[in-house]
C-alpha positions as CSV (number, residue, x, y, z in Angstrom):
1,X,0.0,0.0,0.0
2,X,3.0,2.3,0.4
3,X,2.9,3.3,-3.3
4,X,-0.7,4.4,-3.0
5,X,0.0,6.9,-0.1
6,X,1.0,9.9,-2.2
7,X,-2.2,9.6,-4.2
8,X,-4.2,9.2,-1.0
9,X,-2.5,12.2,0.6
10,X,-3.4,14.3,-2.5
11,X,-7.0,13.1,-2.4
12,X,-7.2,14.2,1.3
13,X,-5.9,17.7,0.5
14,X,-8.5,18.2,-2.2
15,X,-11.5,16.5,-0.7
16,X,-14.0,18.6,1.4
17,X,-14.0,17.8,5.0
18,X,-16.8,16.2,6.9
19,X,-17.6,17.6,10.4
20,X,-15.9,15.5,13.0
21,X,-18.1,13.5,15.4
22,X,-17.3,11.0,18.1
23,X,-16.9,7.5,16.6
24,X,-19.3,4.9,17.9
25,X,-17.6,1.5,18.0
26,X,-19.5,-1.6,18.8
27,X,-16.6,-3.9,19.9
28,X,-16.7,-6.8,22.3
29,X,-13.7,-7.7,24.4
30,X,-13.1,-11.4,25.2
31,X,-11.3,-13.0,28.1
32,X,-8.5,-14.2,25.8
33,X,-7.9,-10.6,24.7
34,X,-7.2,-9.7,28.3
35,X,-5.1,-12.8,29.1
36,X,-3.0,-12.7,25.9
37,X,-2.9,-9.2,24.4
38,X,0.0,-10.2,22.1
39,X,-2.0,-13.0,20.6
40,X,-5.0,-10.7,20.2
41,X,-2.8,-8.2,18.4
42,X,-1.5,-10.9,16.0
43,X,-5.0,-12.0,15.3
44,X,-6.1,-8.5,14.5
45,X,-3.1,-8.1,12.1
46,X,-4.0,-11.3,10.3
47,X,-7.7,-10.4,10.0
48,X,-6.7,-6.9,8.7
49,X,-5.2,-8.6,5.7
50,X,-8.2,-10.7,4.9
51,X,-10.7,-9.3,2.4
52,X,-14.1,-10.7,1.7
53,X,-15.3,-10.7,-1.9
54,X,-19.1,-10.8,-2.5
55,X,-19.6,-12.4,-5.9
56,X,-22.6,-10.6,-7.5
57,X,-22.4,-12.1,-11.0
58,X,-25.3,-14.5,-10.9
59,X,-27.8,-11.7,-9.9
60,X,-26.5,-8.2,-10.5
61,X,-24.3,-9.5,-13.3
62,X,-27.1,-11.3,-15.2
63,X,-30.2,-9.2,-14.5
64,X,-29.5,-6.7,-17.4
65,X,-28.8,-9.3,-20.1
66,X,-31.3,-9.1,-23.0
67,X,-30.8,-12.7,-24.0
68,X,-32.9,-15.2,-22.0
69,X,-30.5,-17.3,-19.9
70,X,-31.4,-21.0,-19.2
71,X,-31.9,-22.0,-15.6
72,X,-29.3,-24.7,-16.0
73,X,-26.7,-22.1,-17.0
74,X,-27.5,-20.0,-14.0
75,X,-27.2,-23.0,-11.6
76,X,-23.9,-24.1,-13.3
77,X,-22.5,-20.6,-12.8
78,X,-23.4,-20.6,-9.1
79,X,-21.9,-24.1,-8.6
80,X,-18.7,-23.3,-10.4
81,X,-18.3,-20.1,-8.4
82,X,-18.9,-22.0,-5.2
83,X,-15.8,-24.0,-5.8
84,X,-13.4,-21.0,-6.1
85,X,-13.3,-20.1,-2.5
86,X,-15.9,-17.2,-2.4
87,X,-18.0,-17.2,0.7
88,X,-20.9,-14.9,-0.4
89,X,-22.7,-15.3,-3.7
90,X,-25.6,-13.2,-4.9
91,X,-27.8,-15.9,-6.4
92,X,-31.1,-14.3,-7.5
93,X,-33.9,-11.9,-6.9
94,X,-37.5,-12.2,-5.8
95,X,-38.8,-9.3,-7.8
96,X,-41.7,-9.1,-10.3
97,X,-40.7,-10.7,-13.6
98,X,-42.5,-7.8,-15.2
99,X,-39.6,-5.5,-14.1
100,X,-36.7,-8.0,-14.2
101,X,-37.7,-11.0,-16.4
102,X,-34.2,-12.5,-16.2
103,X,-34.7,-13.2,-12.4
104,X,-38.0,-15.1,-13.0
105,X,-36.6,-18.5,-11.9
106,X,-35.0,-17.4,-8.6
107,X,-37.3,-19.7,-6.6
108,X,-35.9,-22.7,-8.5
109,X,-32.4,-21.5,-7.8
110,X,-33.0,-21.3,-4.1
111,X,-34.6,-24.7,-4.1
112,X,-31.6,-26.1,-5.9
113,X,-29.2,-24.6,-3.3
114,X,-31.2,-26.0,-0.4
115,X,-31.6,-29.5,-1.9
116,X,-28.3,-30.2,-3.7
117,X,-25.7,-29.1,-1.1
118,X,-23.3,-27.7,-3.6
119,X,-19.7,-28.6,-2.8
120,X,-17.5,-25.7,-1.7
121,X,-14.1,-25.3,0.1
122,X,-15.7,-22.8,2.5
123,X,-19.2,-22.2,3.9
124,X,-21.3,-20.0,1.6
125,X,-24.0,-17.6,2.2
126,X,-26.4,-17.1,-0.8
127,X,-28.0,-13.7,-1.1
128,X,-31.4,-13.0,-2.7
129,X,-32.9,-9.5,-3.4
130,X,-36.3,-9.2,-1.8
131,X,-37.4,-5.5,-2.3
132,X,-40.8,-5.7,-0.7
133,X,-43.1,-7.8,1.5
134,X,-44.1,-9.9,-1.5
135,X,-40.5,-10.8,-2.2
136,X,-40.0,-11.9,1.4
137,X,-43.2,-14.0,1.2
138,X,-42.0,-15.7,-2.0
139,X,-38.6,-16.5,-0.5
140,X,-40.1,-17.7,2.8
141,X,-42.4,-20.1,0.9
142,X,-39.4,-21.8,-0.6
143,X,-37.5,-21.9,2.7
144,X,-40.6,-23.4,4.5
145,X,-40.5,-26.3,2.0
146,X,-37.0,-27.2,3.2
147,X,-36.9,-26.9,7.0
148,X,-33.4,-27.5,8.4
149,X,-31.7,-27.1,5.1
150,X,-30.2,-23.7,5.7
151,X,-28.1,-22.2,8.5
152,X,-29.7,-20.9,11.6
153,X,-28.2,-18.1,13.7
154,X,-27.2,-20.6,16.4
155,X,-25.5,-22.9,13.9
156,X,-23.7,-19.9,12.4
157,X,-22.3,-19.0,15.9
158,X,-21.1,-22.6,16.4
159,X,-19.2,-22.5,13.2
160,X,-19.6,-26.3,12.7
161,X,-22.5,-26.6,10.3
162,X,-21.9,-27.1,6.5
163,X,-25.4,-25.9,5.6
164,X,-25.7,-22.9,3.2
165,X,-26.5,-19.5,4.7
166,X,-29.4,-17.5,3.2
167,X,-29.5,-13.7,3.1
168,X,-32.2,-11.3,1.9
169,X,-31.3,-8.0,0.5
170,X,-33.0,-4.6,-0.1
171,X,-32.0,-1.8,-2.5
172,X,-32.2,1.9,-1.5
173,X,-31.0,4.9,-3.5
174,X,-29.0,7.9,-2.5
175,X,-31.0,10.4,-4.7
176,X,-34.7,11.0,-5.0
177,X,-34.6,10.8,-8.8
178,X,-33.0,7.4,-8.9
179,X,-35.3,6.2,-6.2
180,X,-38.3,7.2,-8.2
181,X,-36.9,5.6,-11.4
182,X,-35.8,2.4,-9.7
183,X,-38.3,1.9,-6.9
184,X,-41.3,4.1,-8.0
185,X,-41.3,5.9,-4.6
186,X,-39.4,8.4,-2.6
187,X,-36.4,7.5,-0.4
188,X,-38.5,8.0,2.8
189,X,-41.3,5.7,1.4
190,X,-38.7,3.1,0.4
191,X,-37.2,3.0,3.8
192,X,-40.6,2.4,5.4
193,X,-41.1,-0.7,3.1
194,X,-37.6,-2.0,3.8
195,X,-38.2,-2.0,7.6
196,X,-40.7,-4.7,7.1
197,X,-38.4,-6.7,4.8
198,X,-35.4,-6.5,7.1
199,X,-37.5,-7.4,10.2
200,X,-39.1,-10.3,8.2
201,X,-35.7,-11.6,7.4
202,X,-34.5,-11.4,11.0
203,X,-37.6,-13.1,12.3
204,X,-36.9,-16.0,10.0
205,X,-33.2,-16.3,11.2
206,X,-31.8,-14.8,8.0
207,X,-29.1,-12.2,7.4
208,X,-30.2,-8.9,5.9
209,X,-28.1,-6.9,3.6
210,X,-28.9,-3.4,2.3
211,X,-27.6,-1.7,-0.8
212,X,-27.6,2.0,-1.4
213,X,-27.3,2.8,-5.1
214,X,-25.7,5.9,-6.8
215,X,-23.7,6.9,-3.8
216,X,-20.9,8.5,-5.9
217,X,-22.9,9.8,-8.8
218,X,-26.5,9.7,-10.2
219,X,-27.4,9.4,-13.9
220,X,-30.2,12.0,-13.3
221,X,-28.7,14.3,-10.7
222,X,-25.0,14.2,-11.6
223,X,-21.9,13.8,-9.5
224,X,-22.8,15.8,-6.4
225,X,-24.5,13.1,-4.3
226,X,-24.5,14.3,-0.7
227,X,-22.3,11.9,1.4
228,X,-24.1,13.1,4.5
229,X,-27.4,11.9,3.1
230,X,-25.9,8.6,2.2
231,X,-24.7,8.2,5.8
232,X,-28.2,9.1,7.1
233,X,-29.8,6.4,4.9
234,X,-27.2,3.8,6.0
235,X,-27.7,4.6,9.6
236,X,-31.5,4.2,9.2
237,X,-31.0,0.8,7.5
238,X,-28.6,-0.4,10.2
239,X,-31.1,0.7,12.9
240,X,-33.7,-1.4,11.2
241,X,-31.5,-4.5,11.7
242,X,-29.5,-4.7,8.4
243,X,-26.3,-6.7,9.0
244,X,-24.3,-4.9,6.3
245,X,-24.5,-1.9,4.0
246,X,-23.2,-2.1,0.4
247,X,-22.4,1.3,-1.0
248,X,-22.9,1.2,-4.7
249,X,-21.1,3.4,-7.3
250,X,-23.8,2.3,-9.8
251,X,-22.7,4.8,-12.5
252,X,-19.0,4.3,-12.0
253,X,-18.6,8.1,-11.5
254,X,-16.8,7.7,-8.2
255,X,-13.3,9.3,-7.8
256,X,-10.7,8.9,-5.2
257,X,-11.4,12.2,-3.3
258,X,-15.2,11.6,-3.3
259,X,-14.8,8.0,-2.1
260,X,-12.5,9.3,0.6
261,X,-15.1,11.9,1.7
262,X,-18.0,9.4,1.6
263,X,-16.2,7.0,3.9
264,X,-15.1,9.8,6.2
265,X,-18.8,10.8,6.6
266,X,-19.8,7.2,7.3
267,X,-17.2,7.0,10.1
268,X,-18.4,10.4,11.4
269,X,-21.9,9.0,11.6
270,X,-20.6,6.2,13.8
271,X,-20.9,3.4,11.2
272,X,-18.2,0.7,11.6
273,X,-16.0,-0.3,8.7
274,X,-17.1,-3.9,9.5
275,X,-20.7,-2.9,8.5
276,X,-19.7,-1.5,5.1
277,X,-19.1,-3.1,1.7
278,X,-18.0,-1.2,-1.4
279,X,-19.6,-1.9,-4.7
280,X,-17.8,-0.3,-7.6
281,X,-18.5,-0.2,-11.4
282,X,-15.6,0.4,-13.7
283,X,-17.3,2.7,-16.2
284,X,-14.6,5.3,-16.0
285,X,-11.8,2.9,-15.1
286,X,-11.7,4.1,-11.4
287,X,-12.9,1.0,-9.6
288,X,-9.5,-0.3,-8.4
289,X,-8.4,3.2,-7.5
290,X,-11.4,3.6,-5.4
291,X,-10.8,0.2,-3.9
292,X,-7.3,1.3,-2.8
293,X,-8.8,4.3,-1.1
294,X,-11.4,2.1,0.6
295,X,-8.7,-0.3,1.8
296,X,-6.7,2.6,3.2
297,X,-9.9,3.6,5.1
298,X,-10.2,0.1,6.6
299,X,-12.9,-1.4,4.4
300,X,-12.5,-5.2,3.9
301,X,-15.6,-6.3,2.0
302,X,-16.0,-5.6,-1.7
303,X,-18.6,-6.7,-4.3
304,X,-17.5,-7.8,-7.8
305,X,-18.7,-9.9,-10.7
306,X,-16.9,-12.6,-12.6
307,X,-16.0,-11.5,-16.1
308,X,-17.1,-7.9,-15.3
309,X,-20.7,-8.9,-15.8
310,X,-23.4,-6.3,-15.1
311,X,-24.9,-2.9,-15.7
312,X,-28.0,-1.3,-14.5
313,X,-31.2,-0.9,-16.5
314,X,-32.0,2.3,-14.7
315,X,-28.6,3.9,-15.1
316,X,-28.0,4.7,-18.8
317,X,-24.4,4.3,-19.9
318,X,-23.2,2.4,-16.8
319,X,-21.1,-0.6,-17.7
320,X,-20.4,-3.7,-15.7
321,X,-19.3,-4.3,-12.2
322,X,-15.6,-4.4,-11.5
323,X,-14.4,-7.9,-12.5
324,X,-13.7,-10.4,-9.7
325,X,-10.6,-11.5,-11.5
326,X,-9.3,-7.9,-11.5
327,X,-10.2,-7.4,-7.9
328,X,-8.6,-10.6,-6.7
329,X,-5.3,-9.9,-8.6
330,X,-5.2,-6.3,-7.4
331,X,-5.9,-7.2,-3.7
332,X,-3.4,-10.1,-3.6
333,X,-0.7,-7.9,-5.2
334,X,-1.1,-5.7,-2.2
335,X,-0.5,-8.6,0.2
336,X,-4.2,-9.0,1.0
337,X,-5.8,-12.5,1.3
338,X,-9.0,-13.3,-0.6
339,X,-9.0,-17.1,-0.5
340,X,-10.1,-17.2,-4.1
341,X,-8.6,-19.4,-6.8
342,X,-7.8,-16.8,-9.5
343,X,-7.2,-19.4,-12.2
344,X,-10.6,-21.0,-11.6
345,X,-12.3,-17.6,-11.6
346,X,-10.6,-16.7,-14.9
347,X,-12.0,-20.0,-16.4
348,X,-15.5,-19.1,-15.3
349,X,-15.3,-15.6,-16.6
350,X,-14.4,-16.9,-20.1
351,X,-17.0,-19.6,-20.0
352,X,-19.9,-17.4,-18.9
353,X,-18.9,-14.7,-21.4
354,X,-19.2,-17.3,-24.1
355,X,-22.5,-18.5,-22.9
356,X,-23.9,-15.0,-23.0
357,X,-22.3,-14.2,-26.4
358,X,-20.5,-11.2,-25.0
359,X,-16.8,-10.1,-24.6
360,X,-14.9,-11.1,-21.5
361,X,-14.5,-7.8,-19.7
362,X,-11.8,-8.9,-17.3
363,X,-8.4,-7.8,-18.3
364,X,-6.8,-10.0,-15.7
365,X,-8.9,-13.0,-16.6
366,X,-7.8,-12.7,-20.3
367,X,-4.2,-12.2,-19.2
368,X,-4.3,-15.4,-17.0
369,X,-5.8,-17.4,-19.9
370,X,-3.3,-15.9,-22.4
371,X,-0.4,-16.9,-20.2
372,X,-1.4,-20.5,-20.4
373,X,-1.0,-20.7,-24.2
374,X,2.1,-22.5,-25.5
375,X,4.8,-20.1,-26.3
376,X,3.2,-17.2,-24.6
377,X,6.3,-16.5,-22.5
378,X,8.7,-16.8,-25.4
379,X,6.6,-14.6,-27.7
380,X,6.6,-11.7,-25.2
381,X,10.5,-11.4,-25.2
């Protein structure tokens, strides 16, 4: 990270400041911390190098594809991703097929996950978007058909169960214009709806994730999205019971100084780094720059999509998510640990791009594949 520091210092000089406020930290001391502070410090250092990747390809990556994707292809994508070492996969969305027809078979995907026990090197939590009470109802109907097939909170604490975890997610917006276009209601009205969704998830023993879109630029209101407003929305969602907030640069307009300022405002609002994930799109080639800024600020969870899949139907011109292959290579080049098999991820990116009839948008994935070709090393000399 040393090479990034001059850039980060420059970003700090040019970024507006957020009013300082006491940080609220929800930390829990353990007896072992007291008895062995040196061991506790070593554990903290190890965990600080670990980064969690949330693979969003099967949901966020596919939802905007025009070509109808067979259920078997979606399931194969999820199963192949599960073998790479990722621990969180966005698998589907319980939304009306009228609005997102590509997600019409999410019930079948959840049933498959609960019945088939997909092999994976690490336990996996599968996330499904449920934007309203109807979405929760539909997800619950599937879960009730398979009692005992998914992880309960008690089993999650024990750390011994191999069952899949299930998470329900909601999507808020940082601007009124995007909220009206995407959700057909104001930000305030959307938050009222999400309270029921989040509480419904918690009552069923499920994790709840909340996304906030267009946090660093809106296709309708421009670049100047108020970071204080984003922090207020995030605080409201956490108070409702959300386990994590994913801050989405949906348009890819984010820059280093504005990413820095957004995270400074989140900290000033008392929101822990552990409760934040960053979700970057690479429209302007800034996703990894903004990732470096986020790492420097202490963020350790990032969303990405294999092959750079994605886009947003309500954000004209926005390209795909930052590619998982690019993210893994970048993070591990900085000495961070992702636990993800880069070669396997590169294979999946090439395969799914072919299935969709679209170019592979991962520069790293293509480089990894190219390096395997006979004579590749000799031809580069």
